[in-house]
C-alpha positions as CSV (number, residue, x, y, z in Angstrom):
1,X,-31.2,-1.9,14.9
2,X,-33.7,0.6,13.9
3,X,-33.4,2.6,10.8
4,X,-33.6,6.2,11.2
5,X,-36.9,8.0,10.9
6,X,-37.0,11.0,8.4
7,X,-40.0,13.5,7.9
8,X,-40.9,16.7,6.3
9,X,-40.1,19.3,9.1
10,X,-41.8,22.8,9.4
11,X,-39.4,25.7,10.1
12,X,-37.6,25.4,13.3
13,X,-39.0,27.3,16.4
14,X,-36.0,28.8,18.8
15,X,-34.0,25.9,20.1
16,X,-31.0,27.7,21.9
17,X,-31.8,25.9,25.2
18,X,-32.7,22.5,23.5
19,X,-29.4,22.7,21.3
20,X,-26.9,23.5,24.1
21,X,-28.5,20.9,26.4
22,X,-28.2,18.2,23.9
23,X,-24.6,19.1,22.8
24,X,-23.5,19.1,26.6
25,X,-25.2,15.8,27.0
26,X,-23.5,14.3,24.1
27,X,-20.2,14.7,25.8
28,X,-21.1,12.3,28.5
29,X,-23.8,10.2,26.9
30,X,-23.0,6.5,26.7
31,X,-26.3,4.9,26.0
32,X,-29.9,5.8,24.7
33,X,-32.9,5.4,26.9
34,X,-35.8,3.4,25.3
35,X,-38.9,5.6,25.2
36,X,-41.8,4.7,27.7
37,X,-45.2,4.0,26.0
38,X,-47.3,7.2,25.7
39,X,-49.9,6.3,28.2
40,X,-49.5,5.1,32.0
41,X,-51.1,1.8,32.3
42,X,-52.3,2.4,35.7
43,X,-54.2,5.6,35.2
44,X,-54.7,5.7,31.5
45,X,-53.2,9.1,31.4
46,X,-51.5,9.9,28.2
47,X,-48.2,11.4,28.2
48,X,-47.7,15.0,27.1
49,X,-44.3,14.8,25.9
50,X,-44.0,11.8,23.2
51,X,-42.1,11.1,20.0
52,X,-44.7,12.7,18.2
53,X,-45.0,15.9,20.3
54,X,-41.3,16.6,21.1
55,X,-39.0,18.6,18.9
56,X,-38.7,16.8,15.6
57,X,-35.2,18.0,15.0
58,X,-34.0,16.3,18.2
59,X,-36.0,13.1,17.2
60,X,-34.3,13.1,13.7
61,X,-30.6,14.0,14.6
62,X,-28.1,11.3,14.7
63,X,-24.7,11.1,16.6
64,X,-22.7,8.2,15.0
65,X,-19.8,8.5,17.5
66,X,-21.8,7.1,20.3
67,X,-24.6,5.2,18.1
68,X,-25.6,1.6,17.8
69,X,-22.3,0.1,17.6
70,X,-21.1,1.8,20.9
71,X,-24.4,0.7,22.6
72,X,-23.6,-2.8,21.8
73,X,-20.1,-2.3,23.0
74,X,-21.2,-1.1,26.3
75,X,-23.5,-4.2,26.7
76,X,-20.5,-6.6,25.9
77,X,-18.5,-4.8,28.5
78,X,-21.0,-5.3,31.1
79,X,-21.4,-9.0,30.3
80,X,-17.6,-9.4,30.3
81,X,-17.7,-8.6,33.9
82,X,-20.3,-11.4,34.7
83,X,-19.0,-15.0,35.4
84,X,-17.9,-16.7,32.1
85,X,-17.9,-13.5,30.1
86,X,-14.5,-13.6,28.7
87,X,-15.3,-17.2,27.6
88,X,-18.5,-16.5,25.8
89,X,-17.1,-13.6,23.9
90,X,-13.5,-14.8,23.2
91,X,-11.8,-11.9,24.6
92,X,-11.6,-10.1,28.0
93,X,-12.0,-6.5,27.1
94,X,-13.5,-4.0,24.7
95,X,-11.0,-1.9,22.8
96,X,-12.8,1.5,22.5
97,X,-11.4,3.3,19.4
98,X,-14.6,5.0,18.6
99,X,-14.0,8.2,20.2
100,X,-11.2,10.8,20.9
101,X,-11.2,10.4,24.6
102,X,-7.4,9.8,25.4
103,X,-7.5,9.4,29.2
104,X,-10.3,6.7,28.8
105,X,-7.9,4.2,27.0
106,X,-4.9,4.7,29.1
107,X,-3.5,8.3,28.3
108,X,-2.0,10.0,31.3
109,X,-2.6,13.6,32.2
110,X,0.3,16.0,32.1
111,X,1.6,16.6,35.7
112,X,2.1,20.4,35.8
113,X,-1.4,21.3,34.7
114,X,-2.9,18.9,37.2
115,X,-0.7,20.2,40.0
116,X,-1.6,23.7,39.3
117,X,-5.5,22.6,38.9
118,X,-5.4,20.9,42.2
119,X,-4.0,24.0,44.0
120,X,-6.4,26.3,42.4
121,X,-9.2,24.0,43.3
122,X,-8.3,23.7,47.1
123,X,-8.8,26.2,49.6
124,X,-5.9,28.3,50.4
125,X,-5.3,26.6,53.7
126,X,-5.2,23.3,52.4
127,X,-3.3,24.2,49.1
128,X,-1.0,27.1,48.3
129,X,-0.7,28.2,52.1
130,X,-0.4,24.9,53.7
131,X,2.8,24.5,55.5
132,X,3.6,21.4,53.6
133,X,2.7,22.6,50.1
134,X,6.4,23.2,49.0
135,X,7.1,19.6,49.8
136,X,4.4,18.2,47.5
137,X,4.2,20.8,44.6
138,X,7.0,22.6,42.9
139,X,7.5,26.3,43.6
140,X,6.3,27.4,40.0
141,X,3.0,25.5,40.4
142,X,2.2,27.0,43.7
143,X,3.1,30.4,42.3
144,X,0.9,30.0,39.2
145,X,-2.0,28.8,41.3
146,X,-1.7,31.9,43.7
147,X,-1.8,34.3,40.4
148,X,-4.8,32.3,39.0
149,X,-6.7,32.7,42.2
150,X,-5.9,36.4,42.2
151,X,-7.1,36.6,38.5
152,X,-10.2,34.9,39.7
153,X,-10.7,37.6,42.4
154,X,-10.2,34.9,45.1
155,X,-13.6,33.7,44.4
156,X,-12.7,30.0,44.1
157,X,-13.4,27.6,41.5
158,X,-17.1,27.1,42.8
159,X,-18.2,30.7,41.7
160,X,-19.8,31.7,38.5
161,X,-17.4,33.8,36.2
162,X,-17.9,36.3,33.5
163,X,-20.1,34.8,30.8
164,X,-17.2,35.1,28.3
165,X,-14.8,33.7,30.7
166,X,-12.3,35.0,33.2
167,X,-10.6,38.1,31.6
168,X,-7.1,37.3,32.4
169,X,-7.5,33.7,30.9
170,X,-9.0,35.4,27.9
171,X,-5.9,37.3,27.6
172,X,-3.6,34.3,27.9
173,X,-5.6,32.9,25.0
174,X,-5.2,36.1,22.9
175,X,-1.4,36.2,23.5
176,X,-1.2,32.3,22.4
177,X,-3.2,33.0,19.3
178,X,-1.0,36.0,18.4
179,X,2.2,34.0,19.0
180,X,1.0,31.1,17.0
181,X,0.0,33.2,14.2
182,X,3.4,35.0,14.0
183,X,2.2,38.3,15.8
184,X,-1.1,39.0,14.2
185,X,-3.1,40.7,17.0
186,X,-6.0,39.0,18.8
187,X,-8.5,40.9,21.1
188,X,-9.5,39.3,24.3
189,X,-12.9,40.9,24.0
190,X,-13.4,38.7,20.8
191,X,-12.4,35.3,22.9
192,X,-15.3,33.3,24.5
193,X,-14.1,30.5,26.8
194,X,-16.4,27.7,26.2
195,X,-17.4,24.1,27.4
196,X,-15.0,22.5,24.8
197,X,-15.2,23.4,21.3
198,X,-18.8,22.0,21.0
199,X,-20.6,24.4,22.9
200,X,-19.0,27.4,21.0
201,X,-19.9,25.7,17.6
202,X,-23.4,25.1,18.9
203,X,-23.7,28.8,19.8
204,X,-22.5,29.9,16.1
205,X,-24.5,27.5,14.4
206,X,-27.7,28.5,16.4
207,X,-27.1,32.3,15.5
208,X,-26.5,31.2,11.7
209,X,-29.5,28.8,11.1
210,X,-32.6,31.2,11.3
211,X,-34.8,29.3,8.9
212,X,-35.2,25.9,7.4
213,X,-33.6,26.8,4.1
214,X,-30.3,27.9,5.7
215,X,-27.5,25.7,4.5
216,X,-24.0,25.1,6.0
217,X,-21.3,23.7,3.9
218,X,-19.8,20.6,5.8
219,X,-16.9,18.5,4.5
220,X,-17.8,14.8,3.6
221,X,-16.5,13.1,5.6
222,X,-17.3,15.3,8.6
223,X,-17.4,15.0,12.4
224,X,-20.9,14.1,13.2
225,X,-21.4,16.9,15.7
226,X,-22.2,19.3,12.6
227,X,-24.7,17.1,11.0
228,X,-26.5,16.4,14.3
229,X,-26.7,20.1,15.1
230,X,-27.7,21.2,11.7
231,X,-30.4,18.5,11.7
232,X,-31.6,19.6,15.3
233,X,-31.8,23.3,14.1
234,X,-33.7,21.9,11.2
235,X,-31.1,23.7,8.7
236,X,-29.6,22.4,5.4
237,X,-26.3,20.1,5.2
238,X,-24.5,21.1,2.1
239,X,-21.8,18.6,1.8
240,X,-18.5,19.1,-0.2
241,X,-16.4,16.1,-0.9
242,X,-12.6,15.9,0.3
243,X,-10.4,14.1,-2.2
244,X,-9.5,10.7,-0.8
245,X,-7.1,9.8,-3.6
246,X,-5.2,12.8,-3.0
247,X,-4.8,12.4,0.8
248,X,-8.1,14.1,1.6
249,X,-7.0,17.2,0.1
250,X,-9.9,20.3,-0.3
251,X,-10.5,21.3,-3.8
252,X,-11.9,24.8,-4.2
253,X,-13.7,23.5,-7.5
254,X,-15.6,21.1,-5.4
255,X,-16.6,24.0,-3.0
256,X,-17.9,26.0,-5.9
257,X,-19.8,22.9,-7.2
258,X,-21.5,22.4,-3.8
259,X,-22.3,25.9,-3.3
260,X,-23.8,26.1,-6.9
261,X,-25.9,23.0,-6.6
262,X,-27.3,24.2,-3.1
263,X,-28.3,27.7,-4.3
264,X,-29.8,26.3,-7.4
265,X,-32.2,24.5,-5.2
266,X,-33.1,27.7,-3.2
267,X,-30.7,26.9,-0.1
268,X,-29.6,30.1,1.8
269,X,-25.9,29.0,2.2
270,X,-24.6,30.9,5.2
271,X,-21.3,29.3,6.2
272,X,-18.4,26.8,5.5
273,X,-17.1,24.3,8.1
274,X,-13.4,23.6,7.9
275,X,-12.0,20.8,10.1
276,X,-8.2,21.1,10.2
277,X,-6.4,18.7,11.0
278,X,-9.2,16.6,9.8
279,X,-11.7,14.4,11.8
280,X,-12.2,11.8,10.7
281,X,-9.7,12.0,7.5
282,X,-6.6,12.5,9.7
283,X,-5.3,15.0,7.2
284,X,-3.6,18.3,7.4
285,X,-4.6,21.1,4.9
286,X,-1.8,23.0,3.1
287,X,-1.3,26.8,3.1
288,X,-2.6,26.8,-0.7
289,X,-5.9,24.9,0.5
290,X,-6.5,27.4,3.2
291,X,-5.9,30.2,0.9
292,X,-8.3,29.1,-1.5
293,X,-11.0,28.5,1.3
294,X,-10.6,32.0,2.7
295,X,-10.9,33.6,-0.8
296,X,-14.0,31.4,-1.6
297,X,-15.9,32.5,1.7
298,X,-15.0,36.0,1.0
299,X,-16.3,35.8,-2.5
300,X,-19.5,34.2,-1.5
301,X,-19.9,36.3,1.8
302,X,-19.9,33.1,4.0
303,X,-18.8,32.7,7.5
304,X,-16.1,30.3,8.3
305,X,-16.3,27.9,11.3
306,X,-12.6,26.9,11.7
307,X,-12.4,23.7,13.9
308,X,-8.9,23.6,14.8
309,X,-8.9,21.4,17.8
310,X,-6.1,19.2,16.5
311,X,-3.7,21.9,15.8
312,X,-1.0,20.4,17.9
313,X,-1.5,17.0,16.3
314,X,0.4,17.3,12.9
315,X,2.7,14.2,12.3
316,X,3.6,14.7,8.6
317,X,7.0,15.5,7.6
318,X,7.4,19.1,6.3
319,X,3.7,19.7,7.4
320,X,2.6,22.4,9.7
321,X,-0.6,23.6,10.9
322,X,-1.7,26.9,9.4
323,X,-4.8,28.6,10.9
324,X,-7.6,30.2,9.1
325,X,-6.9,33.4,10.6
326,X,-3.3,33.3,9.3
327,X,-4.5,32.5,6.0
328,X,-6.9,35.4,5.9
329,X,-4.0,37.6,7.0
330,X,-1.8,36.3,4.2
331,X,-4.4,36.9,1.6
332,X,-5.0,40.5,2.8
333,X,-8.5,39.6,3.7
334,X,-8.2,40.2,7.5
335,X,-6.7,43.9,6.9
336,X,-9.6,44.4,4.5
337,X,-12.3,43.3,6.9
338,X,-13.4,41.0,4.1
339,X,-14.1,37.8,6.0
340,X,-16.2,36.5,9.0
341,X,-14.4,34.0,10.8
342,X,-14.9,31.9,14.1
343,X,-12.3,29.6,15.1
344,X,-12.2,26.9,17.8
345,X,-9.8,25.0,20.1
346,X,-10.1,22.7,23.0
347,X,-8.2,21.0,25.9
348,X,-9.6,17.7,24.8
349,X,-7.2,16.9,22.1
350,X,-3.5,17.8,21.3
351,X,-1.3,16.3,24.1
352,X,-3.5,17.5,27.1
353,X,-6.4,15.1,26.2
354,X,-8.4,16.7,29.1
355,X,-11.8,16.0,27.7
356,X,-13.8,15.7,30.9
357,X,-12.5,19.2,31.8
358,X,-14.6,20.6,29.0
359,X,-12.3,23.3,28.3
360,X,-12.0,25.3,25.2
361,X,-12.4,28.7,23.2
362,X,-13.8,30.4,20.2
363,X,-12.4,33.6,18.7
364,X,-14.5,35.8,16.7
365,X,-13.1,37.8,13.8
366,X,-14.9,40.3,11.6
367,X,-18.4,39.7,12.9
368,X,-20.9,42.7,12.9
369,X,-20.8,44.0,16.5
370,X,-24.5,43.6,17.0
371,X,-24.1,39.8,16.3
372,X,-21.3,39.8,18.8
373,X,-23.6,41.3,21.4
374,X,-26.3,38.9,20.6
375,X,-23.7,36.0,21.1
376,X,-22.6,37.6,24.4
377,X,-26.3,37.5,25.3
378,X,-26.5,33.9,24.7
379,X,-23.4,33.1,26.6
380,X,-25.0,35.0,29.5
381,X,-28.1,32.9,29.3
382,X,-25.9,30.1,30.4
383,X,-24.1,32.1,32.9
384,X,-20.6,30.7,32.2
385,X,-18.4,27.7,31.0
386,X,-16.8,25.3,33.5
387,X,-14.4,27.0,35.8
388,X,-12.0,24.3,35.8
389,X,-12.2,24.1,32.0
390,X,-11.3,27.8,31.9
391,X,-8.2,26.9,34.2
392,X,-7.1,24.2,32.0
393,X,-7.4,26.3,28.8
394,X,-5.3,29.0,30.4
395,X,-2.7,26.1,31.3
396,X,-2.9,24.8,27.8
397,X,-1.9,28.1,26.1
398,X,0.4,29.4,28.8
399,X,2.6,26.6,30.3
400,X,5.5,27.0,32.6
401,X,8.0,29.9,31.9
402,X,11.3,28.5,30.5
403,X,13.0,29.7,33.7
404,X,10.7,27.6,35.9
405,X,11.6,24.4,37.5
406,X,8.7,22.5,35.9
407,X,9.5,23.8,32.4
408,X,11.9,20.8,31.2
409,X,9.8,18.1,32.7
410,X,6.6,19.6,31.3
411,X,8.1,19.9,27.8
412,X,9.5,16.3,28.0
413,X,6.0,14.9,28.9
414,X,4.2,16.7,26.0
415,X,7.0,15.6,23.6
416,X,6.6,12.0,24.8
417,X,2.8,12.2,24.3
418,X,3.3,13.7,20.9
419,X,6.0,11.2,19.6
420,X,3.9,8.1,20.7
421,X,0.8,9.6,18.9
422,X,3.2,10.1,15.7
423,X,4.4,6.4,16.0
424,X,0.7,5.2,16.4
425,X,-0.6,7.2,13.3
426,X,1.9,5.5,11.2
427,X,1.4,1.9,12.8
428,X,-2.1,2.0,12.2
429,X,-2.6,3.9,8.9
430,X,0.3,1.7,7.3
431,X,-0.9,-1.6,9.0
432,X,-4.5,-1.0,7.7
433,X,-3.2,-0.1,4.3
434,X,-1.4,-3.2,4.1
435,X,-4.7,-5.4,4.5
436,X,-5.8,-6.9,1.2
437,X,-9.2,-5.2,0.4
438,X,-8.3,-2.0,2.5
439,X,-7.1,1.4,1.4
440,X,-6.1,3.8,4.1
441,X,-4.6,7.3,3.7
442,X,-1.5,8.1,5.9
443,X,-2.8,9.9,9.1
444,X,-0.7,13.1,8.9
445,X,-2.7,14.7,11.6
446,X,-5.4,14.6,14.5
447,X,-6.2,11.2,16.1
448,X,-7.8,9.1,13.4
449,X,-7.5,6.9,10.5
450,X,-10.7,6.4,8.1
451,X,-9.8,3.5,5.9
452,X,-12.0,2.3,2.9
453,X,-12.7,-1.5,2.5
454,X,-14.3,-3.5,-0.1
455,X,-17.3,-5.6,1.0
456,X,-18.6,-8.9,-0.6
457,X,-21.9,-8.3,-2.5
458,X,-23.7,-10.8,-0.1
459,X,-22.8,-8.6,3.0
460,X,-24.0,-5.5,1.3
461,X,-27.4,-7.5,0.5
462,X,-27.5,-8.8,4.2
463,X,-27.2,-5.4,5.4
464,X,-29.9,-4.1,3.2
465,X,-32.1,-6.8,4.5
466,X,-31.4,-5.8,8.1
467,X,-32.0,-2.1,7.3
468,X,-28.6,-1.1,8.1
469,X,-25.5,0.4,6.4
470,X,-23.1,-2.1,5.1
471,X,-20.3,-0.7,7.2
472,X,-22.5,-0.8,10.2
473,X,-22.8,-4.6,9.6
474,X,-19.2,-5.1,9.3
475,X,-18.5,-2.8,12.4
476,X,-20.9,-4.9,14.5
477,X,-19.3,-8.2,13.3
478,X,-15.8,-6.8,14.3
479,X,-17.1,-5.9,17.7
480,X,-18.5,-9.0,18.3
481,X,-15.7,-11.2,17.1
482,X,-12.8,-9.2,18.4
483,X,-14.0,-6.7,20.9
484,X,-12.7,-3.7,18.7
485,X,-15.4,-0.9,18.7
486,X,-14.8,1.4,15.7
487,X,-17.4,3.8,14.0
488,X,-19.1,3.1,10.7
489,X,-17.8,5.4,8.0
490,X,-21.6,6.0,7.0
491,X,-21.9,8.0,10.3
492,X,-19.5,10.7,8.9
493,X,-20.6,10.9,5.3
494,X,-18.8,9.4,2.2
495,X,-19.2,8.8,-1.4
496,X,-22.0,6.5,-2.6
497,X,-20.6,3.0,-2.9
498,X,-17.8,3.6,-0.4
499,X,-17.6,1.6,2.9
500,X,-15.2,1.9,5.9
501,X,-14.7,2.9,9.4
502,X,-13.1,5.5,11.6
503,X,-10.7,4.4,14.1
504,X,-8.7,6.5,16.8
505,X,-5.0,5.3,17.5
506,X,-5.4,6.3,21.2
507,X,-5.1,2.9,22.9
508,X,-1.3,2.1,23.8
509,X,1.1,1.2,20.8
510,X,1.2,-2.4,21.8
511,X,-2.9,-2.4,22.0
512,X,-3.0,-0.9,18.6
513,X,-0.5,-3.3,17.0
514,X,-2.6,-6.2,18.4
515,X,-6.0,-4.5,17.1
516,X,-4.6,-4.1,13.5
517,X,-3.8,-7.8,13.2
518,X,-7.0,-8.7,14.7
519,X,-8.8,-6.5,12.1
520,X,-6.7,-8.1,9.4
521,X,-7.8,-11.6,10.7
522,X,-11.5,-10.6,11.1
523,X,-11.7,-9.2,7.6
524,X,-10.3,-12.4,6.0
525,X,-13.0,-14.4,7.9
526,X,-15.9,-11.8,7.1
527,X,-15.3,-12.1,3.5
528,X,-15.1,-15.9,3.8
529,X,-18.4,-15.8,5.5
530,X,-20.1,-13.7,2.7
531,X,-18.5,-15.2,-0.4
C-alpha cells in the first residue's frame, strides 16, 4: 500500500469537465490503473501526460469507499473463482459492506417502477401498444408509461432532454418536496435532475471554490465524495466534529469553533455540508439541530449543501426526517430570503436502491439569479442527465395513485424493504456494540454503522511501519481472514487516536448476523496476534 502524496498546489485552473468526469467515473470505478512509465521503450518518446504534468488535484484526491481495501477484495473475489480458491482463503465469497449499493448484495428492485421503466424504454409497438401488454403489465403501469412518453414528447429514452431535466418530471419533484415539507412551495424551475446526487454536489462545489483559499465546512466523519471533490478543486476542507458520545449530534458551538479557526488562518469559508441522515454516522439530526444549522449559516452568510439522500431511511423511535428547507421555513429565514440552500436527493438509497440508474435531483433555494443562470449553463455543457435516471426519479417521488391496482403491492414492497433495513440496523449496531473493545452508536438512520475499536499498541506500531493507518491494517486483516470488506474509518475522518470502520447493513439479515459474529471472532484473534 502506497501512502498518499501531498504537495503544495498552486491555485486551481478551471476544472469543470475534469471534476464531473471524475465523479461520474467514481460511481462505476472498481479498480485503479497502475501508471505506465513516462516514456515508451521502443521509441524513447516521453509521455506528455504524466503524474507530474497532470492536474495535481486529481493526483492528490482520495476516495476511500473504493480504495486499497476494496482493490484487494476484488483481487480475492477473482481468486476465489479459480480452482482451490475457497480452500486457500478459508471462505467462498467476499461480503461487500463497503458501499451503499443495495442491489449488488442481494437487494431486489421494486416491481412497479421497473414495469413502468420497461414500458417507457420499449418502442410503443413492443410495449404500451403491444396486443399482449395488458396480460404482462398492470393497467396503471401501462397508463403511467403512456403518460411519461407524452411528457417526453414521444422522443423516447434515447434522446437528449432539457438540460435541467424533463419539465413534467421536475414538476413531480417540486410537488413531492412541497408535500414532504408541509405545503412549503417548490418551484420546478429551481429543480435540476442530476446523475444521482453526486453530479449535483459536484456542480455546486465547482461554483463555490473559485480560489485555493475557499473553504467548505464538512462534518467529521464525512462521506469521502466531499473531501475528494474539495481536494480535486484545490479548495480547503474545514472539518467540524460530530459528537459521537451523544449519538453523533451536531453542536453549533463546534460549528463556531471550526469557522473561527479557519477564518483566523485566512480561509474564505463559503459553505456548510450537512449530511442528514448521516453517512457514515448512521445518525438523524433533530429539529433543534437543524434550526441551529440554518441560523448559523444565515449569520455567517454560508450556503448550505443539504445531502438528504437517506431521508426515507429513518429507523429510530420517535425520530423523523426534517429537511433543511423546512427548518429554514420554521425559523423565518425562508420568507426573509436570508439563506442560500441547495438540497440533494437520489434514487440510489431509500427503499429504491437504484444506484445504477443514476437518478437524482437538486433544489436551489435563495441563490442569486445570475448564479442560477451559470449553473444552468454548466448543466447545458453536459447536455442532460441520464434519461432513465430522470424516469426513475419521477417514479420515486410519484408512485401509483391510491386507487391504482398496483398501489397496495407497491406500498407493501416498500414497507418490507424498510422493515428489513430497520431490523438490520439494530442487529448490526447492537451486535458490534456488544463486542468487548468496540463501541458503536445505534444506527437510527441511513444504511451504515461506524464503530470505534481499541487497537493494541503493537498493531498501531506495525501500521506505522507499513505506512498505513492503523484501521487500514485492521480492515485488510479482517478482509483476508473473513472475506468481509469494510472501509477504514480514517477514510471518512475522525478524532486523533480514534480507530474504526464503516460498514453497511445491506446484505441479507442472515448474512449480516454471520458477519457480526465473524467480526467478533476476528477481533479477538487480531488483538491476540498483536499483544
